[in-house]
C-alpha positions as CSV (number, residue, x, y, z in Angstrom):
1,M,0.0,0.0,0.0
2,I,1.4,3.4,-1.0
3,S,1.0,6.1,1.7
4,K,-0.1,9.6,0.9
5,P,2.7,12.1,1.0
6,R,2.6,14.6,3.8
7,T,3.6,18.3,3.9
8,Y,5.0,19.7,7.2
9,R,5.0,23.3,8.4
10,A,6.4,25.1,11.4
11,K,7.5,28.5,12.5
12,Q,11.0,29.5,11.8
13,L,13.3,29.3,14.8
14,H,14.1,33.0,14.5
15,G,10.9,34.7,13.4
16,D,7.2,34.2,13.3
17,K,7.0,33.2,9.6
18,Y,5.8,29.6,8.8
19,V,7.8,27.5,6.4
20,E,6.4,24.4,4.6
21,G,8.3,21.3,3.3
22,Y,9.7,18.1,4.6
23,Y,10.5,17.6,8.3
24,F,14.0,16.5,9.2
25,E,16.0,16.4,12.5
26,F,19.7,15.8,13.0
27,P,22.3,16.0,15.8
28,A,24.2,19.3,16.1
29,T,27.5,17.5,16.4
30,T,29.1,14.1,16.8
31,Y,31.5,12.9,19.5
32,C,34.3,10.4,19.4
33,F,33.8,8.7,22.7
34,V,30.7,7.3,24.4
35,E,31.6,9.1,27.7
36,D,31.3,12.5,25.9
37,Y,27.7,11.8,25.1
38,E,27.0,11.1,28.8
39,K,28.8,14.3,30.0
40,E,27.1,16.6,27.5
41,P,24.1,15.3,25.5
42,I,24.0,16.5,21.9
43,E,21.3,19.0,20.9
44,I,18.9,17.8,18.2
45,L,18.2,20.4,15.5
46,H,14.8,20.4,13.9
47,C,14.3,21.8,10.4
48,I,12.1,21.9,7.3
49,V,13.7,21.2,4.0
50,H,12.1,23.0,1.1
51,Y,13.0,24.4,-2.3
52,Q,12.8,28.0,-3.5
53,M,12.4,29.1,-7.1
54,I,15.1,31.6,-8.1
55,D,14.1,32.7,-11.6
56,W,12.7,31.2,-14.8
57,C,15.0,28.5,-16.3
58,L,17.4,28.6,-13.4
59,P,17.8,25.7,-11.0
60,N,15.7,25.8,-7.9
61,E,17.6,26.0,-4.6
62,V,17.1,23.6,-1.7
63,R,16.8,25.4,1.6
64,V,17.1,24.0,5.1
65,T,15.3,26.2,7.7
66,L,15.7,25.7,11.4
67,I,12.3,25.6,13.1
68,D,10.6,25.7,16.5
69,P,9.6,22.1,16.9
70,N,6.7,23.0,19.2
71,T,4.9,24.5,16.2
72,L,5.4,21.5,13.9
73,E,2.3,20.4,12.1
74,Y,1.5,18.2,9.1
75,A,-1.2,17.8,6.5
76,D,-1.9,15.2,3.9
77,V,-1.4,16.7,0.5
78,I,-5.0,15.9,-0.5
79,E,-6.4,17.7,2.6
80,K,-3.9,20.5,2.8
81,D,-6.3,22.9,4.6
82,K,-6.3,20.5,7.7
83,W,-3.2,20.8,9.8
84,W,-2.4,18.6,12.8
85,K,0.1,19.3,15.6
86,I,2.5,16.4,15.8
87,Y,5.6,17.4,17.9
88,E,4.3,16.2,21.3
89,A,3.0,12.8,19.9
90,L,6.2,12.2,18.0
91,H,8.5,12.8,20.9
92,A,6.3,11.0,23.4
93,E,6.7,7.9,21.3
94,R,10.5,8.5,21.1
95,R,10.7,8.8,25.0
96,K,8.7,5.6,25.3
97,H,11.2,3.7,23.2
98,S,14.2,5.2,24.9
99,N,12.8,4.2,28.3
100,E,12.5,0.6,27.1
101,D,16.3,0.4,26.3
């Protein structure tokens, strides 16, 4: 079964403007030793990946915009006028799995 594509949106980290695209998160850095992770946990950066048209016949640019994850919402492409908040549910599930380890 093919799932319907989703569009995500959230407010920019620095500003009140919403940005739409694909949600992605990644660690701010990487350490060499396991002990370093225990001393200072790595911050997870949340972003929306989207493209921006530059001008006719020129390649579009891919943009990565840091977002406030508390404002993250998604919509099915077919019902784009209906947005659902997802951040809390997403991270509640992650906390549940990390507690099982």
